[in-house]
N, C-alpha and C positions, 0 to 999 in steps of 0.2 A: 505493498500501500504505498503510496506517494502521498506525503503529507497536504501537499496541492490540489490535491484530489478529493481529501478528507471531506467528508459532511460532519460541518461540530468544529466550531473555532473556540480555543483559548482565550480567558478573558482575564485581566489582570486584577482588577478590581472583586475585592469579596461583596458578593450579592447583601443588599440591605435586608433581608427576611429569610437568610440562610442562617439555622439557629445553633447547627450543629458541625461540628471539622468535616466529618464527613459529605455532610450536604452542600457546603461550602467549596469544599476540595473536586467534587462530581460535577460539578456546576460550572466552576473553572475551567475544568480541564474540557469539559466541550463534553459529558458522557452520557447527562442526562437533562431533560431540558422539561419544565414546568406550565404543565396546559390548563390545571385545576387546580384548588386546594385538596391533596393529597393524591394528583393523579399525573403520573410523570410518562414519558417517553425516553428510553432508552435510545443516546445514541450509536451507529458505529463502534465505537469505541468503549463504551460502556455496556452495548449488549455483547460483544464478545466474553468480556469479563463474565457475564450472569451467564451465557452458554456456558462457558469453561466449569463454571460451579455448578451448574444444568447437569456438566459428564461428570464431573467427581461423584454428586449425589446418587444420579442412576446408574455407577459403577458400584458403588455402596452398598447400593440395594439391591442389585441382581444378585452381586456377591451373597447378602445374607436371604438369599431364596426369593426373592420377592419377585412377582408379579406384574408386569407394568400395564396398565389402559388407561382407559380415557372417558371421563363422564362427562355428561352434560353439566354447562353452566348454569343453563333453564332449566329452573325445575319446579313443580306442580306444587304450590302450598299447601296441598292436601298434608302432602308426605309431611311438612314443617307442623301442621297441623295433629300429626298421627304421632308424631315424638313429644308433642306439648313443645317444641322448641319457637316457635311461629311467635309464642308472648314472653317466653324465657329469654330468646335475643333481641325483644324490645329493637326500635327504632335501628340496629342496627344491621337488622335483616335490609337487603333493599325488595323491594315485592315492585309489583307492576299486571296487568290485564294485558288479554289480547285482543282479539278484535272480536272473539266469542264471550268477552267479560268473563274468561278464564282465569283466577289469579296464577300467578306465576310469582318465583321468586330466583332473584340471583343468588347461586352457592356462596356462603362465605366461608362453606365447609361442606363433606361429602359423607360425613355420618347415615346419614338417612336413605340415600341413594347408595349405596354402597351395601348396606346392609339390606334393602329392600331387591338388589343384587343377588346376594348371599340367598336370602330366600328362595330363589327361584331354581339356585342351581348345586346349592348343598343339601344333600337328602341324608348322605351317610356317615360313620365317623371315619371312613373309608378316605371321605374328599379331605379330612381336615389333616393336621393342621393347612392355614393357607395364610398367603402375605401376598395382599393387593394395594397398589401403589399407582399412584397416578403424580403427573407433574403440570398444574391447569392453574389457569387464573381463577381469581376470588375478588368478592366485593365484598365490602362491610361500608357500612355509614359510619363513619368512627366519627364521631364529636368532635374531638381536636385532632387532626393529624398532622405531625409537626416530625420535626428530625429528617427533612428530606423523605429516604428509603423509609424512614425505620418506623413509623405508622402513618399507612396512606391507605387510601380508598380501593385501591385495584392493587391485584398484587400476584407471581407468579410464587406459587405454592407445592409443595413437594408432600404430599397424603399419604401415607400407608395406613393401612388394617388388617389387623390380625385376628383370626377365626381360628378357636382351639376347642376342644372338648371339656377343658375342665381347667381349674385355675390353676395347676402342676405347668399345662402346656402354657398358658397366657405368661404364665414368667419367665420362663425358655424364650417365649417371643417378642418380649419386654426385653428382656436383657441382649439379644440380637439387635434389637434397636438403637441399645443405649449404647454397643459399642461401635455399632453403625455409624453413628452421629459419633461418638468421639474420632471414629477415622477421618469422618467427613471436616472436622474442623483441625484437625493435625494437619491434614491434606492442604486447606486452607491457611495456614498460620496463622491459627485463630486459636490461644487457650481458651478454657472453657471452665467455670463452674457449673456442677450439677447440682440443684436447689430442689427440697419442696417446694410446692405452690400452691394454687388454689386452682379446682379445677373450670371455673367458671361455667360459663352455658354449655360447654362439651357435656361435664357431668362425667359421672364413675365416681369410683372408689379412692383413686389413688393416681398422684401425677407430678412429675417432675419436670422441670425447666431448665436448660442448659443456657448460662448468663456469660455473656461475654463482659468482662471487668471493664469498665470504662467509666473519666467522670461524667459523664455525659449520657448516661444512659439513664430512661425515664425510670427504673425500677429500683427501689432500694433492696438490698440483701442483709439480712442480718445471719450472720455464721461465728461460729466457736471454732477458734484456731486451737484449740484443746484436743476435743474429741471430733472435728471434720461435719460438727453439725452445720448444716445452712439450708435457708427455708428465704422466698421472698417476703417482702414485708408484709403481704395480704394472708400471710399462710403462718409467720412465724413464731413461735410461744418461747414463756421466758419464765422464771421463776418471781411468782407477787409476793411470798414471801406472807408468815403467818403475825400480824400486827399482833394478835394476844390480847391481852386485856383482864379486866376482872370479871367478876360473874355479872349480868348481865342486870344493870340499876333500872331504877323508872325513867321513864320518858319526865325531860326536863323542859319547858319551854324557856329559851331566853332572848333577848331583845339585841338585834345587831343591827343597830340604826344606820343606813346608808352600806349594809356591807354586800355585795351582791356576787361579787366571783368564791372561787372557792380560797384564791389567795388571801383575799382582804376576810375572807371569814375567819381562817384557819389564824391569821395573823391576831387580830381581832380578841379571841379566844384563848390564844396562846396556847397553841395545838398545833403537830404537823398535818400536814395534808393528806395524809394517808390514816387520819382519824376522821374523814369527811367522806359523804358519799358525795357525788357530783352527776346532777340530774342534763337530759340533754336529749333536747324531741328531734325526732325525724318527724318526715313524710315515707312511708313506703307501702306503695301502688295507690297513694291516695289517700291514705288512711295516719291518723297521726299515732307515732308511737312512740313510749317513754322509754328509756334507754336508760339504765343506773349503775356506774361503778364508781369504785374509792378513788378519793377525792387527788391523788397522786398518780394516776393513769390516764390513759386515753383510748378515747374507742376506736377502734377498728374498723371502719364503716362496709368493707368485703367480709369480714368478719359477722358482721350485723347481720346483711344483706343475707348472707347463707343461712343464717337462721331464722331469718322470718319468711326461708323463697321466696323473697322478693323479687321481682322485676327491677323495676327503677326504684331508688331511695335517695331523698336527699335531707338537709338539713331543715328542720320547719323554718319559716319565717316568725319574724317576732309577730308584726301581724296576727298569723296564724296561730301561735304562743298564746298571744293576750284572748283572739277571738274565742277558744277554749276555755275561756276563766281559769285559764294558768298563772302563777304571780312568777313569773322570768326573776330569776338570781335567789329564789326561795323556795323553789319545788321542791316536791320527794313524793315518793310511792305511801307515804305514811298516811294510807283514809281518801288517797284522791283515787276514785271511781271513774271506769267512763273509757280505762283508756287502753291498750296493750301494753304490759308491761316488760322489756326485756335487762336482766340485771346479768351482769359479769360475774364470774363466782370468786373474785375479790369480794365479793359484799358477805361470803363466809368465811374469810381468813381473819377475823375478829370481832371487838365486841364493844358496843355503846359508843356506836358513832355520832358524827353532826351531821345531819340532814336541815330540810328546808322542813319549815312548817306551813307553806302553801300560803301563807298570809304574809303582807311586805313587814320589812326589817325583824323577821324571826326565824328563829330556826330553834330545832330540837336537838335535844342533848341525849346522849342512852339509847341512839335507835340501833336495835338489834334485827336480824334475819333469822327464823323467819316471823319470832314473834309480833313483830311490831307492823312488815310488809310484807304479801309474798310480789313472786312476776309469775308471768305465764313461762318465760322460759329463764334460765339460768344456766350460763355457760362460759364458754373465753371468748369474749368482745373487745378484749383488750390489744394495744399494740405492743408488741414488744422493740425494746429500743438498745443501742447499745452502751455497754453498763450494765445491762441487767444481769442475771444469773442464769444458765446456762439448765436448760431443764434433764439433761442426760448426766452431764460429768463434773455441772457446779462452777463450770470456770465463767470466764466473763465473755459476754458477748461483745462483737463489733460488728459495725457496719459498716459496706462499700455499695456503689451504685454500677450497674451493668444493664444493657441490653439483652434481651430474651433472643435466641437466636434459633430454638429450636424448644418442643415440648410434645413430653410422653405419656400417654394416658392408661389406666389402668380402665377399660370401661366397663367390663363384665359381662350385663345379661341385661343392661338398661335399652340398647335398643332390638336387639336379636328377639328378646321378650314381645314386642311392640309391634315388631316387623314381621313377626315367625317365621326366623329366621332360625330355624330346627337343625336335628337331625337326628338320625337312629343310630342309639349305640350297640355295642356286643350284644347287647341284652333283649334285645328288639324296643328299648325305650326311648320313646322322644324328647329331647332335651336341646332347651336352647344352646346356640352356640356362646360361646365366651369369647368376647371381642378388644382387642385393644384399639389406641390409632397413636398416629406418629407424625409429627406435622414441625415442617422446616420451611420458613420464607425466604426465597433465593436472594429478593432484592435487599434484604433489611440481612442476610447473613453478607452480602456484597458491602452496603455501608456500615457493618461491624468490623468487619476488614480493614475498610478505610480509617474508621474510628481508633483503633487499635494500632495499625502500621501507618506512621506518618511523620513526617517531619515537617519544619516552617518553609519548605519548597513543596509540598504537594502531596502524593499519598505514594509509599513505598510497596506497590504489590507484590504480591510473596510469586514467585517464576509459576507456580503450578496455575494460578488465574489473571496473571498481567494479560493484557491485551494483546501484544506482543511481546518477545523475546529479546529483540535488539531494534534500538533507537537510529538508525544510520546518518552523522551529522557530520556531513560535506561542509567545509569551509572554503567556497570556491572564491576563485582570485583568477583573476583573466590573463591566461596566457601559461599555467599549469597545468599539472595532467589532473588536478584533482574533480573533475567530471567524467574524467575516461574511467577512473580507477573506480570511485566512487559507483558509476552505471554499471560496470563491469562485477564486482563486490556485491552490489544488490540482487544481480542476478542468481550469483554463486551461491548467497546465504538462501535463497527463495528454494532453487534446487537441492539444496544441504537439507532441506526441511527443516530450517532456521523462520521463524516467524518475524519479519523484519517491516517496520515501518522506515520510510527513506524522506527525508525532509528535506526536500530537491527547490525549497523555498530559498529565494535571492534574500534571505535576512542574516543579519548579524550574528556573530558567536551567541553574543549573552542572551538575545531572544531565543534562538534555536537551543542551548542550554537550557534555558528558563522550561522550556517547553519539554524538553525530554524529562526534567525532573517533575514536573506537575504532572504529568502524564503517569508518570512511576514505574518506566518502562526498565526492568532489571540490570539489563546492558547498552551501555553506550558509548558507538565507534565514531572516532572523528577519525576523517581524514580532511587533512591540510597541508599545502604546501611543506610544512616544518616535519611532520608525521612522513612526507613521502622522501623526503631526501634520505631517510634511513629504511626506504623500502618498507615503510609499515603502516600502521593507524594505531591511534590512541584507545584501547581500551579499558574502559573506566564502569564499576560495578554502584551500581544505585546507591546500595549501604555505603560505601566506600568513600573515602575522602581523595585518596590518591588514585594516579592512573597507572598503565603502563604501555609500552610499544611493543604490538606482535607484529612479526612478521608479514605481510597480505598473503603469502602461500600458506600461513600457519593458521588464517585469523576463522578459518568452517570449522577447520580439525579442534582449537584450543573451544570456542563453543561449544560446538557441540560436545566438548568433555565437561563445561563446565554444567550444562544443562542437565546432560546426563545423571548428575551427581549430584 
C-alpha cells in the first residue's frame, strides 16, 4: 500500500471530544471516523487491525473446538418476550416494526436465537457437548456512549455458546473458553485480570470479566493482593465488621436541630458514623423504594437493582420524596408504612443505632433490627472500597480501573428451559441442556490495546495485530538513487510476504517519521542518500530509540527473522 493512495489521513491536533487515549490516537491516525454518537466507520488501516484481531479470535475458538455459524441481527421480538428480556433489557434494546407491523429487535446478543436453534437440532446426549460461535454485528442503545470504541451502539462481537449435559460438562467448556480468552489476549499483547462480575441482563448464576488494567477504564476493580480475589465494583464484597454494643436499650427520641446528613448527626451526638443508619430513596420501575444501610457505608446500586429484580433504578428526586410525605434528613424505616424496604445486612452488625424519627430535626437513639423495624429484603447492597478487609483472607483490599475486554457466563438452564432446548439422556429421560455464553467485543479489544500500548507519539501496535509490519520511508533527493532503491525494496518486501506500507509522498523526514510513529507500525525502514552511501537502509523498531544500518541484500531476510521471532 502506498501512502499517497491510502484512504484516510493523519491529523496533528487532538480531537476536542475524544476523551480517552485510544480514541484520540485512533482518530488522529485515520483509523476510525465517527458518524454519530457511538457509531464509527473503520477506515482501511483500522479495519486491517480489526480483521487481524478477528483472525486471532477465530483461530482460538476453532482450536477450542468451536463451530462457526452466522445468526441474523434482525430478530422477532417474540423471542425476547419469551425469554423475559424484552423487559429486562429495557431501552438498550433497539426495536422496530416491519411493514406488516410485526415487532422486531436488533440483536444486542444472541442467547435467544442460539437456544431456539439448539431446540431444533440437539435431540440426544450424543449431540453434546457443543460449542457454537459467530462473529457478528450487535446493536445496543447505550445511554452514554464514550471512549471511542470502548462503549458504542454498533459493534463487532464474538459470541460463543456452549451446550452440555450437566454442570460438570459446563465447567469443562467454561475452562476451555477461559484458556482460549487468555490465549487471545496474550497474542494481542494485552495483559488482563480475571474478575468476578455481575451477570446483568444476560443472567445466569456465575460470570467473570477479563479486565485490561488502565487508568482510563470505566470499571472500578476491587482486588486483594494477598489472595488474588478480584471483582468488579458492581459485584465486590468486603468485611463490614461487627460494631458490637450493649444489650438493646429502649428507643429514645433526641432533638437534632438543623442536622440532615450522617456526618452532621454523628458529630452532633458525638458518635461514629457506623453507629447510625442511613436512609436513601430510589425509584425502581416507577415505585418508590426505601433503602437503609449503616451510616459509614454506601449503597451499591447494581446490587440493589438485582435484589429488586428491577429493569430501571434511579435515585428519587427531592420532590418525589417530599411528595410521599417523607421527611428528608430524618427518615428511617421505624414506623414507616407503605414502602418497600431493602436493608443492607450491615443493620444486623450492631445494636443501638441512631436513625431518623420521621419528623423534622429529630432522631431516634437505640434503634435495633428486627425489634424496631423490619425489611422486605435483607442482603448485601453495600459498595466495597479500597482499604476494606478481604472476606477471603482478611487482607487489605485495593482498587484499580480497567476496561472489560471479555465476559464469560455460566447460564445453566435459564434459556434452555424457556425455549425447550432439551435432550434425551442415557436413561431415556428428557433434560434441558446446560448452557454457557462467552462474549468478546473486537473493537473494544482494539481500543484496549491502544490504551495499554502507546507513548507520546502514538499507538504501539503489537506485531500480531499491526496494520502493516513495515513502514518504508524514503527520503527523496533529486539526483539520488532513493526512488529507484525504494521502489525495488517495496516490491521485494511484498514478494517476501512482508506487509509493507510505502510512504511515497514528497514530504519532509519529520512528517514521515511522525506519521510512522503515530500509525504504530512495528518497523521503520528509511532509505536516504546517507544510508545508500553504505549500500544499506536504516532499520528502527517502533519500541526502541536507536536504529541500525542493514545491507540492502539482507533487508528481507532480516525482517523475516524479526517477524517470525
